[in-house]
N, C-alpha and C positions, 0 to 999 in steps of 0.2 A: 549546468546541472541542476536540479531543482525540487522542492518539496515534493512527496505525493502527493500530499493534502494538495497542492496547488493544480494538479490535473482538473480539466474540463469533462464534464461527460463524453462519454466517448472515444475520448483520448488514451494514446496507450505509451508506456513508457518501458524501461530496462530498468530493473533494481541494480545502484550502482553502489547504495552504502545503508547499512541499517546502524544508526551510532545513537540507537537506545540503552536502558538499563538490562543487564545480562537476562536478568529473570525474563522481560519481556521479548528480548531478543534472541534469547531458546524458543520461546512460547511462537513466534512468529516464524522463524526458522522451522518449525513442527510443522506448520500448517503450508510452507513451500514459500515464504519468502526468502529468496536466498539472492544474494548477488548475482546477476547475469540474467534471473530470468524474467520472460514480459507479463505485465500488469494494464490491466485496463480500468477506468473509473462506468461505474454502469449506473450508477441513482447516488445522489449527495442529498444531505440535510433529512434525510428520513428516521424516524425513532429519536433517539435523544442526542443529538450530535453524530450522529451513524452515517458512514457509505461502503456503497458495497462496489468491490472489485472482483474483477476474476482475475481469476492467476492457477495455472494449471489447470483450467477447465473445469475448475470449482468457484462458487461466488464464496467470496468471505465477508463479511459484515466486521467492519472496525470503527472503534470512536475517534473522529477526527484527532484529540491529544494523539495518540499512538502511533496518529500518522506522519507527524511534526518531523518528527526526526528521521526517515528513510530519504532517502536523497535517489533520485530516479534521474535518467538522461531520458528526455521524450524523444517522440520520433515520429 
């Protein structure tokens, strides 16, 4: 397993664990970050430490710090 913020552009993975503060975890789950969901890194280092991910046919921008505790399995 690896952290979500370790993906390179256009790499994909499957979300395995979200181990963050319960408020952040709930916010992430509300926008589709759930165990078993496929995720792809589209852009990195834009804005103020932001990265853009594609999940459930939607593009979501997250701060790098919010991705430190999301563990994925790359495929």
